[in-house]
N, C-alpha and C positions, 0 to 999 in steps of 0.2 A: 651223357653230359647235356646240361641243359641250359636253356637261356629266355630272358623276357624281351620280346619286341614291343616297345613302347608306340602304336598307331593308333592314341586318339587325339592327336591334334587335329587342329581344322583348317591349318595351311593358310591362315589368312592373306597373307605377304603372296602366296603364290597365285591368289585371285587374279582373274576369273577363272583359270582352270582348275582350281579345286572348289568351284561354286557346287559343281554335281556329281564330284567324287570326293573320297576322303584323300588327304595327300599322299599317305603310301600306294593307292593306286595309280597315280599319274605313270603314264607309259613312256618309256625311254626304249627306243630301238624293236617297239611292239610287244614290251611287256610291263607290265606293273615295277615299280620300283622295290616293294615289298620282295618280289617273288628274287630278285637280284641278292636280298640280304636271307632269303630261305635258303638259295644256293649255297652264299658262304658259308653259313652257319652250318648247315651241311656236310661240308666239304671240310669243316674242322671237328668231325665226330659229333656233332649237337645233334641228339635224337628226339627232342622233344622241345616244345617251345610254346611259352604262354604267351597271347596277344593280347594288349590291353587295347580297349576301344572305346570311341566317345563320339566321335562327329561320323555320323552315316554309318554307325557299327555294322550294319544289316548288308552292305556292301560287301565287304571284307569276308564276313561270315558267312555268306552265300558263294563265294569265290572259293573257297577253302573248307567247307564244310566235311570234307573226308581226306582233309589233311592236305601234304603237298609232297609228292614222290613218297619218299622214306621217312618223312618228319610227321611228326605227331603233332597236331597243333588243338592247342586250347584257348578258349576267347572267354574274355573278361570285360563285361561291359563296366563303366562309370556314369552310374546316375546321376552321379554330383562328380565334379572337377576333385581328383584326388590328389593332384600333383603327382611330377614324375617318381618319387620315393613311395607316395602313397602308393600308388598303382602298383609299384613293383611289389611292396608288400603284400597286397590283395591278391596279387597272380602266383606270387613264388610260394606260396604256403606249402608246407611239405617239402620243400627245396632242403635238402641235407649238404650240401657239397657246394664248393664256389661256384658259381654263375655269372654268365654272360647277361649284361643288359646293354641292348641296342635300340636306337632310333629305327625306328619303321619309315621315316623319310632323308633318309640320307645314304648316298651312295659310298661305298670305301673298299678299299683294297688292302687288308690288312694280314698280316702273319698271326692269326688269333692264338696259336699253341705258343707263340714264342710271348705273346703278352701273360698267356695262363702260367706258363715257366716263370717269366719274371715274377708274377702275383704271387706265386707260391715262396719261392726263394727270397723274396723280400720281407715277408713276412707283413705284408700290408694286409689290413683287414677290409680296404676298397682299393682298388687300382684303375686310376683315371688315365683313359687315352687321350692324348694331346698331340696336334700337331699344329706347325709354325703356320702364323698368316702374317701377310704384310699389314692387312689395317682388321684388327680382331677385337672392332668396337661391337660388332653384331653379336659377340659371343661371349661365353662366360672365360675369362681371362685367368689361369693358372699360376699362383705365383709358387715358385718350389727353391728349396734352398739346398743344401748339399748332397748329396746322393739322391737327388730327384723327391725328397719328402716334401711332401706339400705343406706352405704356409698358409695359405690363404687365398680367397678368389674375389673378384671383383666382376659382378653380373653386367654385361653390357657398357661398360665405362666409356667416360669420356677422353679424349685423349691425356687429360692432366695425368689421369688413375693408369694409364696403359704403361707399366713399367717391366712387361714380357711379351713376348709374341705368341706364347703357349695358349692357343684356344682350345676348350673344353670341349670333344667333338661329342660328348654325352652317350659315352660308349664307355662301360665300368665292366671290372669283375669284384662281384660283390660275395663277401662271406655272407653264410646264413645268420650268423649271431648278429648282424649289424640290421637287421629288418626288426628285432626287438628294442630299436632306438626309435623306430616309427609309430606314432599313434595310429590306431586300428580306426579307420573309416572318418579320417581328416584328411584335409588338405596337407601335403608334408613335401616339399622340394628337396630333391639330393642338395644343389649349390646353394640356396640360399637356407635350408633349416639344416640337414642331415649332415652334411660336412663341417658347417661351424659349431654344430652339438661336437662331432667327434674330434675337431681341434682342441675345443675346449676340454674334452676328458682325455687329451693326448694320446688317442687313439690314431694310431699309424696309418695314414693316408698316403700312396704315394704315385708318382704320374711317369706311365709310361711315354715316352718323346717318340713318333714315331714319323717318318718320312713317308710313308705308303701313301697311295692315292685317301683323300677323303673331299667329298663334297656335299655340304648341307645346303640341299636342293631349297634353299630360303626363298627364292624370288623368280622371277622369269628371266631375267639374265643368267643366274647360275643353271637353270633350267636347261636352257640353250648352251650353255657353256659345258655342261657335263655331257650332251649328245657331243661335243667338237672333241671334250679331252677323252673320249673312249675311241672316236676316229683317230686321235694322235696317239691312241695304244697308251696314255698316261694311266689308265686302270686297266687290269685284264678283264676282257669280256671275250665270250666266243660269240662270235658272229659268224652267219651263214656265208662262207666266201663264194661270190662266184668269179672274180676275176680281182688285181689287185686293187685294194681300194673300194672295190663295188659289193656290195653285201644285199644278198635278197633271199628271203624264204624259200620261193620256188625259182623257176627260171626269168628272165625278164620280161617284160610286157612288149607284145609285139607293136610295132609302129616306127616311125620315123622321126625319131627324137635324138636330141644330145644328151651325154651323161659326161660329166666334170666329176672324177672322183675329188673326194671321198664321198659314195653315198649310200644310203641306205631305203630300199624298197620292201614292203612287206606285200601281205599275200593281195590278190584280185585286186591287185592297181591298174590302172588304165590310164595311158598317156598318150595325149593327142601329139599329132604331127607338128614337127617346129618347134616342141617344146624343146626347153632347155634345164635339166635338172642339176644341179651341184655347181661350186662342190659346197661341202658341209650340209646336204639336204637329206631330211627324214622324211619319207612318204608310208605314211602307217597305212596297215589293212583295208581291203575295201573302200578306197579313195580315188574320186576321179580326178586327171590334170586335165586341162584344155589343150586347146591347139596354141603354139605360139607363146606359152605360159614359161614365166621364166622365173625358178625356187632355186636362191643361193643362200647358204647361212642359215637354212629356216628349218621347221620342224611340222608339219600337217599330220595331225592324228587322224583316228579310224574313222572311216564313213564321213569325210569332208567332200566336196566339189568344187574343186576350183577352176572355175572358167577360162575362154579363151583369153589370151593377151594379158592375162593378170600377171602381176610381178610381185616377189615376196624377196625381201632382203633382210634377213636378221630376225624373221617374223615368226608367231607361233599361231598357228591355227588349231583350236580347240574341236573334239570331236565332234561331227554333225554339222561343222560350220560352213556355211556357204558362200564363195566371192564371186559376183558377177562378171561381165566382161571387163576388161580394162581396170578392174581394181587395182589398188596400189596398196602396200604396206611397206613400213621402214621398222628400222631397229630395234627390236624392244616391244613392237606392238602386239598384241592379242586381239584375236576374234576369239569372243567367250562360244562355247558350246551351243550348237544351235542356231548362232548369230548370221545376219546375214549382212555384206557389205555389198552396198548398192554397184550399180554400173557407172563406171568412170570415178568413182569415189576415190579418194584419197585417206588412208590411215598412217598418220604423222608416227613419229618415234615416239615411245614412251606412250603410247597412247593406248587405254586397256577398253574394249567394247565388251560389257557385260552379257553373259549366257540370254539368248532369245531376242536381243535388241537389233533392230532391223535399220540401215545407216541407208538412208535412203540417197539415188542414184546422184552425181556428180556432187557428191559432199565432201569438203576438207574436214576433216574432223582433227583438229588440234588441240582437244581436250577429252579426259574421260570422258565415257557416255554414260557412267553410275561410278562406280567404287574405284578405285586403284590402289597400288603401292609404289610409286615414283619417290625416291628419298630424295629431299632437297635440305641441306643443310645450310639454313637462313641466317641461324643465331651465331654472334662471332663473339669475341670475348670483349668487345665495343658495343656488341647488341646486335641491331638488325640496321647495317648500313649496306651502302651500294659497293662497298668492296664484296660482298658475297654474290656479285655475278647478277643481281636484279635492280632496277630501277627503283628507287621509292618515290610513288606516284601514287594519287588517288587509286588506281587500282588494285595495288601490292599491298597497299594500307586497309582497303575492306576485306580483303582476304587475309591478311594478318591479323587485324580485328576480329573475323569470324572465327579463326584458330584459337585465338585466346578466349575468347567469350563460349567455345565447345570444349572445354576443361572443363569436365565435371565439378571441380573442386573451385571453378573461378565463378562466385556469385556477385563479388564486387570488385570492381576495377578502378584503381586511381588513374589518372592521366595529368599531367602538366605540359609546358611550353617553355620554351624561355623567350617566348613574346616574339618571334620573328613572325614573317607575315607567311613564309612557307610552313615552317611549324604548325601554324594555328590550320593552315590546309590540310596538312596531313592529319591532324589530330582530330577535325572534320570528320574524315573518311575511315579512321579508326575506328571512333566512337559511332559510328554508323553500323560498322561491321559487328561489333560489341554487342550493343545493344539488341542487335537484328539476331544474336545469338542467345538472346534471354537473358544476360548479364547486365547488373546497374553498373553505371558509369559516376566517380567522383572526380567533377573537373576540378582540379586545383589551380586551373588558369596560368597566368605566367607566374612561373617561380624558378627555383634553381633545383637541381635533383636534392640535394640531399635536404633541402625544407621538403621536398615532396614525400621523401623516405617519410619524414617525422608526420607529415598530415596522415600518411597511410595507415601508421600505428595507432592514432587516433579515432581514425574510423573503420580500422577492422579490416583492410581491403585485403583483397587475396593476391592480386596481381599489381603491378605499377608498370606504367608505361611514361618513360619523358622524353618528350621530341624536342630536338634542337637542330638548326640548321645555321646558327651565329659563325660558329667554325668549321664543323663538319657535318653534314645530312645525316642524321642516325636516330634512333630508337633504341633508348635504353630500357631493357626489361628486367623487372626485379623482384623477387618472392615477397612472402610477408613480413614486415618490420624492415625491406629495403635489403633484405640480404641474397645472395644471388641464387638464382633461380637450381634446382635441383636437376640432375640430369633428365630423369622421367619427364617433368614437366618441358624441358626440352625437346624430347623428342615427341613427347605428344602435339606441341605446337606445331613442328616440322613435318608431322606425318600428317596431320588435319591440313596443312597449308597445302602438300605435296599431292595428296589426293582430292583436294575440292571437296572434301566430306566433312561438312559443317553441321552443326546445330541450328535449325532455322526454327526462331520460335514461332509459334501462333501470333494471331493477332491482341490475343489479350495477356500472351506471355511475353511480347518485348519490352525490353529492358527500360529504364529512364535512365536521363541525364539529372543529378543532382549537384548543383553549383557550391561549392564547397571552398570558392576561393578566399573567403574571409578565415577560413582555416588558418592561411598562411601568416595570421597577427597571433594566432595561438602557439606558433614557431617560438616567437619572441618572449612569449609569457614562459616556454619552458627553459628559453634559455636562461631567462631570468634566474629560475628554480636550480638552476645546476650549482649554486652557492649558496648557502645559507648566511651568508653574510656581505655588506658592502666590500668594495676592492680599492678603499679609501686609500691605501699605503703600497699598492703596485701601479706601474706604469708600462703602456703598451702601446703600439700602434699598429693598425690594421691594413694593410693593402690587396686589393684584386682587380683582374682584369675583368671581372664581373662586376658592375656597379651594385647591383642589386644586394651581392653578397656582403660586399664592404661596408656599404650603407646599413645593412641588417644588423652585423655583430657592433660596427660601430656606434650604433642606437645604444644597444643593449648594455654596452660596456660604458658607455655615460651616464646613463640610467644607473649602474650599480657603482657609480663613482670612481671610476677610474681615470685616472690619470693620463693623459695621452703624450708619448714621448718616444722618439726613436731610438732610446736606447733599447728596447726590445720593439723588433719588428716581425710581425707574423705576415708571411704570405700565402692567401688561400688560392687553389685552383678555380676555375670557370665553373667546376659543378659545386664546390662547395666541400669538396671530402677531401683532398689532400692539403696539407698543411705542412710550411718548413717556418723556421725561426732565425732570427741574427741577433743573438746578444753581444755586446760589446765587442763586436767584429767578428764573434764566434759563431761558426753555421750547425744549425742541429737540424735534421731530416726528420721526414715526420714517423720513421721508426723508434728514434728517440724520445721524441713526444708523447707517442703512445705508449712507451716502456717508463715514462715515468710516473703516467696516471694508473697503469696498472701494477706498479709495484706499489703505488700509495694505497690501491684498493685492497691488493695482498697482504701489506700489512696489518691493515684495519682487518683483516681474517675472510674477507669478500674472495670469490673466487670470479677469474677474468678468463674472456675469451675471445681470439684472435684467430684473424686467418690463419689457413696451413702453411702460405706463403710466406709469413713474417720469419724475422730471423731464429735461426735456432737458441739464441742466447735468453729469448722471450722465455724461455721454460725452465732455466737457470735463476728467474727472479721470485720465483716461489720458495727458493730455499730458505730455509730458518723462519718461514712465515705459515700462519694457519689457512692461508689460501692456496688456491691450485689453478694451474693454469690448463685452459681447455683451448682447442683446434677444431675450427669449421671448413668444411672444402668449399672450392668455387663452385663445383658442379656436383655434387655425389650423385653416385649411383646405388646407394641405399641412404635408409636412415642411422648409419652408425656415429654421426656426427648430430643425432637429433638434441642431446643433452647440451653442446657447447653453442648449435642454434638457439637453443631455450636461452641460455644465458645472455649474447651476444644480443640477442631481440632488445635486450635491455640495459645495455650500455655504448648509447649511442658515440660516444666520445670516441670508440676505436672506427668508428666509420665517417664520422659527420667533425669535420674540419671545425666549426662555427664550437660545436660543444666542445670540442677539444680544448680549444684556447679559452672558451670559458671555465673548464676544470683546471686545466696550468693554472690560471691566474687564481684561482681560487685557492689553488692548493698552497702557493706561493702568500697569498694573503695568510692562508692559516699557520703555515709554521714562519714567517716573516724570514723567507728566505729569498733568494734569488734564482733563475733557471740555473745557471752552471751551477748551484750547489746542489740542486734538485738531480743534476745531468749527471753531478760526480758520484752517486749513490747506486747507481747501475752501470756496468761493465762498459767500457768506452768500445763501442766498435763501427766500425765504417763499413758501407755498403756501398755496391756497383750494379744496377740491373742493365741489362744487354736482349735486344730480340734480334734474332737470328733466323733468317729465312732457312726453310729446308725444302730438298728435293727428293726425298724419300720417306718412307713410313714412319712416323715417330715409333712405332713399336720397336723399331730398330735402334733405339738410343740404348736400349739394355744393354744389346752385343757390344756397343761402342764403348761406354762407361762404367758398365755392372751397376750394382746398387746394393744399398743395405738391407740387411735380412733380416733386421734386429725388430720389424713389425710384420706379426702375424697377421694381422687384420687387415680391414679397407681403410682404416684412420691415416691415408697417405696419400699424397700428389706427388707426381713429376718421380724424378732421382734426386737423391741425395747422396753427397760423396763429400768425404773428409779429404782433404790436403793437407801438407804440412804446415802453409802459412794462412789456413783458412778454412770455408766451406762452402759448399755450392749447394744450390736446388734449383734443378732444370726441369720446368715445365712445358709441355706441347700446348700449344696453343688451340681453342677449340676445335679450329677448324682442320686440324693438323699440317697448316702449311710454314709453321713457323714454332721457335721454341722461345718460353724465355729463361734467362740467366740473372737467377740472382746469388749474388755471394758476399759473404760476409768476413770480415778480417781484421786484422789490428791497425791499419793503414789502409786510408782511400787508393793508394798505389797498388798494395795487394789484391785488394777487392779487383780492383780494373782488372790487373795481371790475369787472376783466376778467370774472369768475364772471357779474357782474349784467349786465354789456354783452352777451355770449350771450344770459342768459335774459331780455333784452328785446325781442331779435331774433326769439327764438321766439315770445314771446307776441303779437308785432305782426304775425306771418305766419302 
């Protein structure tokens, strides 16, 4: 039996531990992760394994040049990255039976024989091993149908696309004929490329769901947690036992110190008198622990020196590092290989000290000395707000601006404010960070959000920022043409922010600020162009809490010759995005108004694009028309909605309330009809929306409600449900702390009842 072990990754999220070694060589209880994998494979009959290498390949090659025990090893270096599938094709040449593919940097305890038997019995071409995770956003989520046949995948999704808690472990059984689908010598991934191709060709992929132990040792927290899991016997691991909960390769070091199990102590370890070791402490080979030192919930790797009176709580000390007297390290802090932590210094929680760095004595370190991998979710559904647990002040805005300016695709950034003094101060700080990272700022001055998004399109801006404080202090972030950010850009901004890892422009590369506040005049001009004729035969009145919004649309309607009458009243929200209407006492919500305009476009043979969160009945509008309805996502994990976004970028009426008003009145003028008559042409539906806080992982929503399996692609968000009296869409908000319930039914009462029924289920579980 054969296997391919993927061991080429850099392990960037595990830095600084992996700055000096490849991730599979990270030590757990005195031996590298890859050796646990070797032992696991050998135990299930694998006699030959091909190891793919990329980052620091010589370290693994030299360590296992003669194989490992009875396991024959071959090594395959990637001169250029080939992706997961591409590297397997290169390494598995000549394999003629189903073989295992495993990641060389994850700890697992699965019954591989059962998985192989399942693979052969199911008739699968590829079997994916998956396991349930309460927060699967950092993994590939597997979407399965009946009998666990795979329907689709979403790589590192936002909560809105998490409809399953099945995380792809990266462990597969592959039939050799699948290798023929992989291009030779090109970068090609299993999840992104091969699996979608196989689904398109209706080739069977099955999912084996296991509750066995699996830990993707992806970051420092997971690395330390894996040690604790082994102590707790969640994963079977043969450790040399001295006494209950005390493990040591040889006899315990001599000395007057105390041990609180569980602990692990390696070879040639020295421990000073009065030291306190444990619980959950790992001391690797050739390490010296000073007098009265305290080590709890921590790992000290080989060849380290931990001096007198030091204290480690939940920390990691990498190989060859030294802690001077009275040094302190706290939860998830890391001292990189060969680093020196000075006397009386304090390394706060989550702080990463890079290899070889020297921290001076009596220094309190509150931020990473170089790079890091602490994650911070700073972008919510409402943008960046103080609800994210971080004050929106000048310091935060400079860092946020530098994070946005560090995006490779951010060359031009549009900014605008609601005109308040606080917003102007925040804009100045954001602008400083953006231009300091080398990007150019297009300053639209005082505006409203919909107007700024229009200006971004004209100036071809890559990112837009609208800063407001009139109602709530918030920074709205949008993509090109005012569309929602992709999940990839959100993650990049958050990672830059968390790591303090910014692009710093040289003096001649610092960005500039371009004043385009006069561009706001063009907004009115574009509004005027939304109708090819005057509006002499229609009447309307517009109101808004935002005086700028009301004045803008009213002046445009006046120029178009529209009569002002309260027979038809439009109400626009503060941002200029949301619109409702009342005509002759009858209320029309935004969905209905947008649907009227979409139906007009469809009848003319044009395609339309609306957000995925808009009601299902929009899809029925295209029946008996030459047009088609597309959907785009709020935070797509891939480019599956690219075409929808392209169409949406040219249809501002779907997202801009002022454009929607002018278009509606233009249709009324063109057809000489009332809003009531236009609305009568589309299905009459009523809608209810409710936001409900949750105290559990959104991935459990699938278990609570089930889901529609009809879509095998990634063009979906949340969970769709059909009930006898209507339809529901349940979408988790970005930070996973609440859900948004959208209901549609024949009456408003029925839609409200649907929302309440979901809320009741949430509260009772």
